[in-house]
N, CA, C, O and the ligand as a Tripos MOL2 file, in Angstrom:
@<TRIPOS>MOLECULE
protein
  253   251    64     0     0
PROTEIN
NO_CHARGES

@<TRIPOS>ATOM
      1 N         -39.8280  193.4440   44.6230 N.3       1 MET1
      2 CA        -38.6020  193.5870   45.3730 C.3       1 MET1
      3 C         -38.8910  193.5540   46.8670 C.2       1 MET1
      4 O         -40.0380  193.6800   47.2960 O.2       1 MET1
      5 N         -37.8590  193.3870   47.6320 N.am      2 ARG2
      6 CA        -37.9800  193.4720   49.0820 C.3       2 ARG2
      7 C         -37.0630  194.5790   49.5590 C.2       2 ARG2
      8 O         -35.8780  194.6110   49.2270 O.2       2 ARG2
      9 N         -37.6170  195.4740   50.3330 N.am      3 ALA3
     10 CA        -36.8260  196.5970   50.8060 C.3       3 ALA3
     11 C         -36.1660  196.2420   52.1260 C.2       3 ALA3
     12 O         -36.7220  195.5200   52.9540 O.2       3 ALA3
     13 N         -34.9730  196.7670   52.2950 N.am      4 VAL4
     14 CA        -34.3040  196.6550   53.5900 C.3       4 VAL4
     15 C         -34.2370  198.0580   54.1750 C.2       4 VAL4
     16 O         -33.7020  198.9820   53.5630 O.2       4 VAL4
     17 N         -34.7830  198.1920   55.3540 N.am      5 VAL5
     18 CA        -34.8850  199.5100   55.9710 C.3       5 VAL5
     19 C         -33.9180  199.5960   57.1390 C.2       5 VAL5
     20 O         -33.8590  198.7070   57.9890 O.2       5 VAL5
     21 N         -33.1680  200.6760   57.1620 N.am      6 THR6
     22 CA        -32.2930  200.9170   58.3010 C.3       6 THR6
     23 C         -32.9250  201.9660   59.2090 C.2       6 THR6
     24 O         -33.2590  203.0660   58.7690 O.2       6 THR6
     25 N         -33.0800  201.6190   60.4520 N.am      7 CYS7
     26 CA        -33.7010  202.5260   61.4160 C.3       7 CYS7
     27 C         -32.7710  203.7070   61.6720 C.2       7 CYS7
     28 O         -31.5710  203.5390   61.8880 O.2       7 CYS7
     29 N         -33.3490  204.8930   61.6440 N.am      8 GLU8
     30 CA        -32.5350  206.0770   61.8700 C.3       8 GLU8
     31 C         -32.1620  206.2270   63.3320 C.2       8 GLU8
     32 O         -31.1710  206.8790   63.6620 O.2       8 GLU8
     33 N         -32.9490  205.6300   64.2030 N.am      9 SER9
     34 CA        -32.7110  205.8060   65.6370 C.3       9 SER9
     35 C         -31.6660  204.8370   66.1640 C.2       9 SER9
     36 O         -30.7300  205.2350   66.8570 O.2       9 SER9
     37 N         -31.8320  203.5600   65.8320 N.am     10 CYS10
     38 CA        -30.9570  202.5670   66.4410 C.3      10 CYS10
     39 C         -30.0740  201.8700   65.4100 C.2      10 CYS10
     40 O         -29.1820  201.1040   65.7750 O.2      10 CYS10
     41 N         -30.3140  202.1270   64.1360 N.am     11 GLY11
     42 CA        -29.4690  201.5430   63.1110 C.3      11 GLY11
     43 C         -29.8010  200.1040   62.7900 C.2      11 GLY11
     44 O         -29.0770  199.4400   62.0480 O.2      11 GLY11
     45 N         -30.8940  199.6240   63.3460 N.am     12 HIS12
     46 CA        -31.2940  198.2440   63.0930 C.3      12 HIS12
     47 C         -31.7750  198.0900   61.6560 C.2      12 HIS12
     48 O         -32.5720  198.8820   61.1530 O.2      12 HIS12
     49 N         -31.2640  197.0500   61.0170 N.am     13 ARG13
     50 CA        -31.6850  196.8040   59.6390 C.3      13 ARG13
     51 C         -32.7050  195.6980   59.6140 C.2      13 ARG13
     52 O         -32.5290  194.6610   60.2550 O.2      13 ARG13
     53 N         -33.7610  195.9130   58.8850 N.am     14 GLN14
     54 CA        -34.7820  194.8870   58.8080 C.3      14 GLN14
     55 C         -35.3820  194.8510   57.4160 C.2      14 GLN14
     56 O         -35.5110  195.8700   56.7390 O.2      14 GLN14
     57 N         -35.7360  193.6660   57.0210 N.am     15 ALA15
     58 CA        -36.3370  193.4910   55.7130 C.3      15 ALA15
     59 C         -37.8360  193.7130   55.8080 C.2      15 ALA15
     60 O         -38.4850  193.3060   56.7720 O.2      15 ALA15
     61 N         -38.3610  194.3600   54.8010 N.am     16 VAL16
     62 CA        -39.7990  194.5780   54.7690 C.3      16 VAL16
     63 C         -40.4670  193.3170   54.2390 C.2      16 VAL16
     64 O         -40.1220  192.8010   53.1760 O.2      16 VAL16
     65 N         -41.4210  192.8460   55.0070 N.am     17 ALA17
     66 CA        -42.0100  191.5500   54.6880 C.3      17 ALA17
     67 C         -42.8500  191.5840   53.4210 C.2      17 ALA17
     68 O         -42.9300  190.5990   52.6870 O.2      17 ALA17
     69 N         -43.4630  192.7080   53.1800 N.am     18 ARG18
     70 CA        -44.3640  192.7660   52.0370 C.3      18 ARG18
     71 C         -43.6020  192.9480   50.7340 C.2      18 ARG18
     72 O         -42.6300  193.7000   50.6720 O.2      18 ARG18
     73 N         -44.0430  192.2660   49.7110 N.am     19 PRO19
     74 CA        -43.4290  192.4580   48.3970 C.3      19 PRO19
     75 C         -43.8370  193.8050   47.8210 C.2      19 PRO19
     76 O         -44.9770  194.2410   47.9810 O.2      19 PRO19
     77 N         -42.9230  194.4400   47.1670 N.am     20 ILE20
     78 CA        -43.2100  195.7620   46.6070 C.3      20 ILE20
     79 C         -43.1170  195.6880   45.0930 C.2      20 ILE20
     80 O         -42.0800  195.3380   44.5290 O.2      20 ILE20
     81 N         -44.2120  196.0220   44.4610 N.am     21 ALA21
     82 CA        -44.2570  195.9020   43.0090 C.3      21 ALA21
     83 C         -44.3250  197.2610   42.3220 C.2      21 ALA21
     84 O         -44.0460  197.3810   41.1290 O.2      21 ALA21
     85 N         -44.6950  198.2700   43.0810 N.am     22 ALA22
     86 CA        -44.8370  199.5860   42.4800 C.3      22 ALA22
     87 C         -44.2690  200.6360   43.4230 C.2      22 ALA22
     88 O         -44.1840  200.4160   44.6320 O.2      22 ALA22
     89 N         -43.8780  201.7880   42.8610 N.am     23 PRO23
     90 CA        -43.3780  202.8630   43.7050 C.3      23 PRO23
     91 C         -44.4320  203.2910   44.7160 C.2      23 PRO23
     92 O         -45.5820  203.5440   44.3560 O.2      23 PRO23
     93 N         -44.0450  203.3700   45.9500 N.am     24 GLU24
     94 CA        -44.9930  203.7550   46.9930 C.3      24 GLU24
     95 C         -44.2080  204.1200   48.2440 C.2      24 GLU24
     96 O         -42.9990  203.9020   48.3190 O.2      24 GLU24
     97 N         -44.8910  204.6630   49.1970 N.am     25 SER25
     98 CA        -44.2700  204.9200   50.4870 C.3      25 SER25
     99 C         -45.1940  204.3980   51.5740 C.2      25 SER25
    100 O         -46.4180  204.4790   51.4720 O.2      25 SER25
    101 N         -44.5780  203.8650   52.6080 N.am     26 PHE26
    102 CA        -45.3700  203.3000   53.6880 C.3      26 PHE26
    103 C         -44.5480  203.3380   54.9590 C.2      26 PHE26
    104 O         -43.3990  203.7790   54.9640 O.2      26 PHE26
    105 N         -45.1450  202.8780   56.0170 N.am     27 PHE27
    106 CA        -44.4710  202.9220   57.3080 C.3      27 PHE27
    107 C         -44.2410  201.5170   57.8330 C.2      27 PHE27
    108 O         -45.0700  200.6240   57.6520 O.2      27 PHE27
    109 N         -43.1160  201.3390   58.4770 N.am     28 VAL28
    110 CA        -42.8680  200.0810   59.1720 C.3      28 VAL28
    111 C         -42.4270  200.4090   60.6000 C.2      28 VAL28
    112 O         -41.9240  201.4970   60.8820 O.2      28 VAL28
    113 N         -42.6260  199.4600   61.4680 N.am     29 ILE29
    114 CA        -42.2060  199.6480   62.8520 C.3      29 ILE29
    115 C         -40.8950  198.9210   63.0650 C.2      29 ILE29
    116 O         -40.7650  197.7400   62.7420 O.2      29 ILE29
    117 N         -39.9320  199.6310   63.6070 N.am     30 CYS30
    118 CA        -38.6390  199.0230   63.8720 C.3      30 CYS30
    119 C         -38.7990  197.9380   64.9350 C.2      30 CYS30
    120 O         -39.4240  198.1470   65.9750 O.2      30 CYS30
    121 N         -38.2240  196.7900   64.6470 N.am     31 HIS31
    122 CA        -38.3510  195.6820   65.5890 C.3      31 HIS31
    123 C         -37.4790  195.8820   66.8170 C.2      31 HIS31
    124 O         -37.6810  195.2470   67.8520 O.2      31 HIS31
    125 N         -36.5250  196.7570   66.6870 N.am     32 GLU32
    126 CA        -35.5780  196.9500   67.7740 C.3      32 GLU32
    127 C         -36.0700  198.0120   68.7620 C.2      32 GLU32
    128 O         -36.1770  197.7490   69.9600 O.2      32 GLU32
    129 N         -36.3640  199.1940   68.2620 N.am     33 CYS33
    130 CA        -36.7330  200.2920   69.1580 C.3      33 CYS33
    131 C         -38.1910  200.6990   68.9850 C.2      33 CYS33
    132 O         -38.6810  201.6040   69.6610 O.2      33 CYS33
    133 N         -38.8750  200.0190   68.0720 N.am     34 GLU34
    134 CA        -40.2960  200.2860   67.8320 C.3      34 GLU34
    135 C         -40.5520  201.6970   67.3330 C.2      34 GLU34
    136 O         -41.6450  202.2430   67.4860 O.2      34 GLU34
    137 N         -39.5410  202.2610   66.7440 N.am     35 GLY35
    138 CA        -39.7300  203.5620   66.1270 C.3      35 GLY35
    139 C         -40.4270  203.3960   64.7840 C.2      35 GLY35
    140 O         -40.3700  202.3300   64.1700 O.2      35 GLY35
    141 N         -41.0710  204.4420   64.3420 N.am     36 VAL36
    142 CA        -41.7760  204.3910   63.0700 C.3      36 VAL36
    143 C         -40.8300  204.8510   61.9660 C.2      36 VAL36
    144 O         -40.2550  205.9380   62.0290 O.2      36 VAL36
    145 N         -40.6830  204.0040   60.9600 N.am     37 LEU37
    146 CA        -39.8020  204.3330   59.8600 C.3      37 LEU37
    147 C         -40.6230  204.5360   58.5990 C.2      37 LEU37
    148 O         -41.4970  203.7340   58.2720 O.2      37 LEU37
    149 N         -40.3320  205.5990   57.9120 N.am     38 ARG38
    150 CA        -41.0200  205.8410   56.6630 C.3      38 ARG38
    151 C         -40.1710  205.2620   55.5330 C.2      38 ARG38
    152 O         -38.9860  205.5670   55.3980 O.2      38 ARG38
    153 N         -40.7930  204.4450   54.7540 N.am     39 VAL39
    154 CA        -40.0970  203.8160   53.6450 C.3      39 VAL39
    155 C         -40.6250  204.3900   52.3490 C.2      39 VAL39
    156 O         -41.8330  204.4460   52.1180 O.2      39 VAL39
    157 N         -39.7090  204.8090   51.5180 N.am     40 GLU40
    158 CA        -40.1370  205.3430   50.2470 C.3      40 GLU40
    159 C         -39.4520  204.5520   49.1460 C.2      40 GLU40
    160 O         -38.2250  204.5080   49.0540 O.2      40 GLU40
    161 N         -40.2620  203.9410   48.3300 N.am     41 VAL41
    162 CA        -39.7240  203.1560   47.2320 C.3      41 VAL41
    163 C         -39.9890  203.8960   45.9330 C.2      41 VAL41
    164 O         -41.1340  204.1670   45.5700 O.2      41 VAL41
    165 N         -38.9240  204.2090   45.2570 N.am     42 THR42
    166 CA        -39.0760  204.9110   43.9890 C.3      42 THR42
    167 C         -38.9500  203.9370   42.8310 C.2      42 THR42
    168 O         -38.5460  202.7850   42.9930 O.2      42 THR42
    169 N         -39.3050  204.4320   41.6730 N.am     43 GLU43
    170 CA        -39.1970  203.5910   40.4900 C.3      43 GLU43
    171 C         -37.7530  203.1650   40.2670 C.2      43 GLU43
    172 O         -37.4620  202.0640   39.7990 O.2      43 GLU43
    173 N         -36.8620  204.0840   40.6230 N.am     44 GLN44
    174 CA        -35.4370  203.7960   40.4920 C.3      44 GLN44
    175 C         -35.0460  202.6220   41.3820 C.2      44 GLN44
    176 O         -34.2790  201.7470   40.9810 O.2      44 GLN44
    177 N         -35.5860  202.6220   42.5870 N.am     45 ASP45
    178 CA        -35.2900  201.5330   43.5140 C.3      45 ASP45
    179 C         -35.7380  200.1980   42.9380 C.2      45 ASP45
    180 O         -35.0300  199.1930   43.0090 O.2      45 ASP45
    181 N         -36.9180  200.2220   42.3750 N.am     46 LEU46
    182 CA        -37.4620  198.9880   41.8200 C.3      46 LEU46
    183 C         -36.5790  198.4780   40.6900 C.2      46 LEU46
    184 O         -36.3640  197.2750   40.5360 O.2      46 LEU46
    185 N         -36.0730  199.4290   39.9010 N.am     47 ARG47
    186 CA        -35.2550  199.0250   38.7630 C.3      47 ARG47
    187 C         -33.9430  198.4090   39.2080 C.2      47 ARG47
    188 O         -33.5030  197.3890   38.6790 O.2      47 ARG47
    189 N         -33.3270  199.0490   40.1930 N.am     48 THR48
    190 CA        -32.0240  198.5460   40.6260 C.3      48 THR48
    191 C         -32.1690  197.2450   41.3960 C.2      48 THR48
    192 O         -31.2820  196.3920   41.3790 O.2      48 THR48
    193 N         -33.3100  197.1090   42.0750 N.am     49 ALA49
    194 CA        -33.4930  195.9140   42.8900 C.3      49 ALA49
    195 C         -33.8320  194.6950   42.0430 C.2      49 ALA49
    196 O         -33.3710  193.5850   42.3100 O.2      49 ALA49
    197 N         -34.6330  194.9210   41.0310 N.am     50 SER50
    198 CA        -35.0160  193.7750   40.1980 C.3      50 SER50
    199 C         -34.7750  194.1000   38.7360 C.2      50 SER50
    200 O         -35.6400  194.6420   38.0480 O.2      50 SER50
    201 N         -33.6090  193.7650   38.2890 N.am     51 PRO51
    202 CA        -33.2810  194.0090   36.8870 C.3      51 PRO51
    203 C         -34.2080  193.2260   35.9730 C.2      51 PRO51
    204 O         -34.6820  192.1500   36.3360 O.2      51 PRO51
    205 N         -34.4650  193.7610   34.7960 N.am     52 PRO52
    206 CA        -35.3610  193.0820   33.8480 C.3      52 PRO52
    207 C         -34.9040  191.6570   33.5840 C.2      52 PRO52
    208 O         -33.7110  191.3620   33.5210 O.2      52 PRO52
    209 N         -35.8720  190.8040   33.4330 N.am     53 ALA53
    210 CA        -35.5630  189.3880   33.2890 C.3      53 ALA53
    211 C         -35.0080  189.0870   31.9100 C.2      53 ALA53
    212 O         -35.7050  188.6180   31.0090 O.2      53 ALA53
    213 N         -33.7420  189.3750   31.7900 N.am     54 THR54
    214 CA        -33.1210  189.0470   30.5180 C.3      54 THR54
    215 C         -32.2190  187.8450   30.7400 C.2      54 THR54
    216 O         -30.9910  187.9260   30.7220 O.2      54 THR54
    217 N         -32.8780  186.7600   30.9440 N.am     55 ALA55
    218 CA        -32.1380  185.5370   31.2030 C.3      55 ALA55
    219 C         -31.3240  185.1370   29.9850 C.2      55 ALA55
    220 O         -31.8160  185.0570   28.8600 O.2      55 ALA55
    221 N         -30.0900  184.8980   30.2630 N.am     56 ARG56
    222 CA        -29.2280  184.5290   29.1450 C.3      56 ARG56
    223 C         -29.5080  183.1040   28.7480 C.2      56 ARG56
    224 O         -29.3680  182.1740   29.5420 O.2      56 ARG56
    225 N         -29.8960  182.9540   27.5360 N.am     57 ARG57
    226 CA        -30.1750  181.6080   27.0800 C.3      57 ARG57
    227 C         -28.9510  181.0840   26.3390 C.2      57 ARG57
    228 O         -28.5820  181.5760   25.2730 O.2      57 ARG57
    229 N         -28.3670  180.1220   26.9080 N.am     58 GLU58
    230 CA        -27.2170  179.5570   26.2080 C.3      58 GLU58
    231 C         -27.6830  178.4290   25.3200 C.2      58 GLU58
    232 O         -28.2770  177.4420   25.7530 O.2      58 GLU58
    233 N         -27.3880  178.6260   24.0840 N.am     59 ARG59
    234 CA        -27.8400  177.5980   23.1410 C.3      59 ARG59
    235 C         -27.0010  176.3620   23.2790 C.2      59 ARG59
    236 O         -25.7740  176.3900   23.3770 O.2      59 ARG59
    237 N         -27.6940  175.3350   23.2810 N.am     60 ASN60
    238 CA        -27.0060  174.0620   23.3950 C.3      60 ASN60
    239 C         -26.6600  173.5720   22.0020 C.2      60 ASN60
    240 O         -27.5370  173.1700   21.2380 O.2      60 ASN60
    241 N         -25.4140  173.6080   21.6860 N.am     61 PRO61
    242 CA        -25.0400  173.1210   20.3380 C.3      61 PRO61
    243 C         -25.2840  171.6270   20.2210 C.2      61 PRO61
    244 O         -24.4230  170.7960   20.5080 O.2      61 PRO61
    245 N         -26.4970  171.3280   19.7870 N.am     62 ALA62
    246 CA        -26.8620  169.9080   19.6840 C.3      62 ALA62
    247 C         -26.2680  169.3330   18.4170 C.2      62 ALA62
    248 O         -26.7540  169.5650   17.3100 O.2      62 ALA62
    249 N         -25.2370  168.6030   18.6050 N.am     63 ALA63
    250 CA        -24.5430  167.9610   17.5010 C.3      63 ALA63
    251 C         -23.9750  169.0000   16.5750 C.2      63 ALA63
    252 O         -23.3460  168.6570   15.5740 O.2      63 ALA63
    253 ZN        -34.8810  201.2130   65.6660 Zn       64 ZN64
@<TRIPOS>BOND
     1     1     2 1
     2     2     3 1
     3     3     4 2
     4     3     5 am
     5     5     6 1
     6     6     7 1
     7     7     8 2
     8     7     9 am
     9     9    10 1
    10    10    11 1
    11    11    12 2
    12    11    13 am
    13    13    14 1
    14    14    15 1
    15    15    16 2
    16    15    17 am
    17    17    18 1
    18    18    19 1
    19    19    20 2
    20    19    21 am
    21    21    22 1
    22    22    23 1
    23    23    24 2
    24    23    25 am
    25    25    26 1
    26    26    27 1
    27    27    28 2
    28    27    29 am
    29    29    30 1
    30    30    31 1
    31    31    32 2
    32    31    33 am
    33    33    34 1
    34    34    35 1
    35    35    36 2
    36    35    37 am
    37    37    38 1
    38    38    39 1
    39    39    40 2
    40    39    41 am
    41    41    42 1
    42    42    43 1
    43    43    44 2
    44    43    45 am
    45    45    46 1
    46    46    47 1
    47    47    48 2
    48    47    49 am
    49    49    50 1
    50    50    51 1
    51    51    52 2
    52    51    53 am
    53    53    54 1
    54    54    55 1
    55    55    56 2
    56    55    57 am
    57    57    58 1
    58    58    59 1
    59    59    60 2
    60    59    61 am
    61    61    62 1
    62    62    63 1
    63    63    64 2
    64    63    65 am
    65    65    66 1
    66    66    67 1
    67    67    68 2
    68    67    69 am
    69    69    70 1
    70    70    71 1
    71    71    72 2
    72    71    73 am
    73    73    74 1
    74    74    75 1
    75    75    76 2
    76    75    77 am
    77    77    78 1
    78    78    79 1
    79    79    80 2
    80    79    81 am
    81    81    82 1
    82    82    83 1
    83    83    84 2
    84    83    85 am
    85    85    86 1
    86    86    87 1
    87    87    88 2
    88    87    89 am
    89    89    90 1
    90    90    91 1
    91    91    92 2
    92    91    93 am
    93    93    94 1
    94    94    95 1
    95    95    96 2
    96    95    97 am
    97    97    98 1
    98    98    99 1
    99    99   100 2
   100    99   101 am
   101   101   102 1
   102   102   103 1
   103   103   104 2
   104   103   105 am
   105   105   106 1
   106   106   107 1
   107   107   108 2
   108   107   109 am
   109   109   110 1
   110   110   111 1
   111   111   112 2
   112   111   113 am
   113   113   114 1
   114   114   115 1
   115   115   116 2
   116   115   117 am
   117   117   118 1
   118   118   119 1
   119   119   120 2
   120   119   121 am
   121   121   122 1
   122   122   123 1
   123   123   124 2
   124   123   125 am
   125   125   126 1
   126   126   127 1
   127   127   128 2
   128   127   129 am
   129   129   130 1
   130   130   131 1
   131   131   132 2
   132   131   133 am
   133   133   134 1
   134   134   135 1
   135   135   136 2
   136   135   137 am
   137   137   138 1
   138   138   139 1
   139   139   140 2
   140   139   141 am
   141   141   142 1
   142   142   143 1
   143   143   144 2
   144   143   145 am
   145   145   146 1
   146   146   147 1
   147   147   148 2
   148   147   149 am
   149   149   150 1
   150   150   151 1
   151   151   152 2
   152   151   153 am
   153   153   154 1
   154   154   155 1
   155   155   156 2
   156   155   157 am
   157   157   158 1
   158   158   159 1
   159   159   160 2
   160   159   161 am
   161   161   162 1
   162   162   163 1
   163   163   164 2
   164   163   165 am
   165   165   166 1
   166   166   167 1
   167   167   168 2
   168   167   169 am
   169   169   170 1
   170   170   171 1
   171   171   172 2
   172   171   173 am
   173   173   174 1
   174   174   175 1
   175   175   176 2
   176   175   177 am
   177   177   178 1
   178   178   179 1
   179   179   180 2
   180   179   181 am
   181   181   182 1
   182   182   183 1
   183   183   184 2
   184   183   185 am
   185   185   186 1
   186   186   187 1
   187   187   188 2
   188   187   189 am
   189   189   190 1
   190   190   191 1
   191   191   192 2
   192   191   193 am
   193   193   194 1
   194   194   195 1
   195   195   196 2
   196   195   197 am
   197   197   198 1
   198   198   199 1
   199   199   200 2
   200   199   201 am
   201   201   202 1
   202   202   203 1
   203   203   204 2
   204   203   205 am
   205   205   206 1
   206   206   207 1
   207   207   208 2
   208   207   209 am
   209   209   210 1
   210   210   211 1
   211   211   212 2
   212   211   213 am
   213   213   214 1
   214   214   215 1
   215   215   216 2
   216   215   217 am
   217   217   218 1
   218   218   219 1
   219   219   220 2
   220   219   221 am
   221   221   222 1
   222   222   223 1
   223   223   224 2
   224   223   225 am
   225   225   226 1
   226   226   227 1
   227   227   228 2
   228   227   229 am
   229   229   230 1
   230   230   231 1
   231   231   232 2
   232   231   233 am
   233   233   234 1
   234   234   235 1
   235   235   236 2
   236   235   237 am
   237   237   238 1
   238   238   239 1
   239   239   240 2
   240   239   241 am
   241   241   242 1
   242   242   243 1
   243   243   244 2
   244   243   245 am
   245   245   246 1
   246   246   247 1
   247   247   248 2
   248   247   249 am
   249   249   250 1
   250   250   251 1
   251   251   252 2
@<TRIPOS>SUBSTRUCTURE
     1 MET1         2 RESIDUE 1 A MET
     2 ARG2         6 RESIDUE 1 A ARG
     3 ALA3        10 RESIDUE 1 A ALA
     4 VAL4        14 RESIDUE 1 A VAL
     5 VAL5        18 RESIDUE 1 A VAL
     6 THR6        22 RESIDUE 1 A THR
     7 CYS7        26 RESIDUE 1 A CYS
     8 GLU8        30 RESIDUE 1 A GLU
     9 SER9        34 RESIDUE 1 A SER
    10 CYS10       38 RESIDUE 1 A CYS
    11 GLY11       42 RESIDUE 1 A GLY
    12 HIS12       46 RESIDUE 1 A HIS
    13 ARG13       50 RESIDUE 1 A ARG
    14 GLN14       54 RESIDUE 1 A GLN
    15 ALA15       58 RESIDUE 1 A ALA
    16 VAL16       62 RESIDUE 1 A VAL
    17 ALA17       66 RESIDUE 1 A ALA
    18 ARG18       70 RESIDUE 1 A ARG
    19 PRO19       74 RESIDUE 1 A PRO
    20 ILE20       78 RESIDUE 1 A ILE
    21 ALA21       82 RESIDUE 1 A ALA
    22 ALA22       86 RESIDUE 1 A ALA
    23 PRO23       90 RESIDUE 1 A PRO
    24 GLU24       94 RESIDUE 1 A GLU
    25 SER25       98 RESIDUE 1 A SER
    26 PHE26      102 RESIDUE 1 A PHE
    27 PHE27      106 RESIDUE 1 A PHE
    28 VAL28      110 RESIDUE 1 A VAL
    29 ILE29      114 RESIDUE 1 A ILE
    30 CYS30      118 RESIDUE 1 A CYS
    31 HIS31      122 RESIDUE 1 A HIS
    32 GLU32      126 RESIDUE 1 A GLU
    33 CYS33      130 RESIDUE 1 A CYS
    34 GLU34      134 RESIDUE 1 A GLU
    35 GLY35      138 RESIDUE 1 A GLY
    36 VAL36      142 RESIDUE 1 A VAL
    37 LEU37      146 RESIDUE 1 A LEU
    38 ARG38      150 RESIDUE 1 A ARG
    39 VAL39      154 RESIDUE 1 A VAL
    40 GLU40      158 RESIDUE 1 A GLU
    41 VAL41      162 RESIDUE 1 A VAL
    42 THR42      166 RESIDUE 1 A THR
    43 GLU43      170 RESIDUE 1 A GLU
    44 GLN44      174 RESIDUE 1 A GLN
    45 ASP45      178 RESIDUE 1 A ASP
    46 LEU46      182 RESIDUE 1 A LEU
    47 ARG47      186 RESIDUE 1 A ARG
    48 THR48      190 RESIDUE 1 A THR
    49 ALA49      194 RESIDUE 1 A ALA
    50 SER50      198 RESIDUE 1 A SER
    51 PRO51      202 RESIDUE 1 A PRO
    52 PRO52      206 RESIDUE 1 A PRO
    53 ALA53      210 RESIDUE 1 A ALA
    54 THR54      214 RESIDUE 1 A THR
    55 ALA55      218 RESIDUE 1 A ALA
    56 ARG56      222 RESIDUE 1 A ARG
    57 ARG57      226 RESIDUE 1 A ARG
    58 GLU58      230 RESIDUE 1 A GLU
    59 ARG59      234 RESIDUE 1 A ARG
    60 ASN60      238 RESIDUE 1 A ASN
    61 PRO61      242 RESIDUE 1 A PRO
    62 ALA62      246 RESIDUE 1 A ALA
    63 ALA63      250 RESIDUE 1 A ALA
    64 ZN64       253 GROUP 0 **** ****
């Protein structure tokens, strides 16, 4: 998933460049005010961001 972080100081929203595959917390620097933002990704976040790949397969009624 890709996290979008909203800066608490200036409200600037920015996407986190690194892909996140597991629950973790890390820091990013706000591009607007250069404040340090703590990002915490929980398992719940991962689930809501990337739903399980249950691609609907539509059967093609061949003849
Ligand atoms: Zn900021």
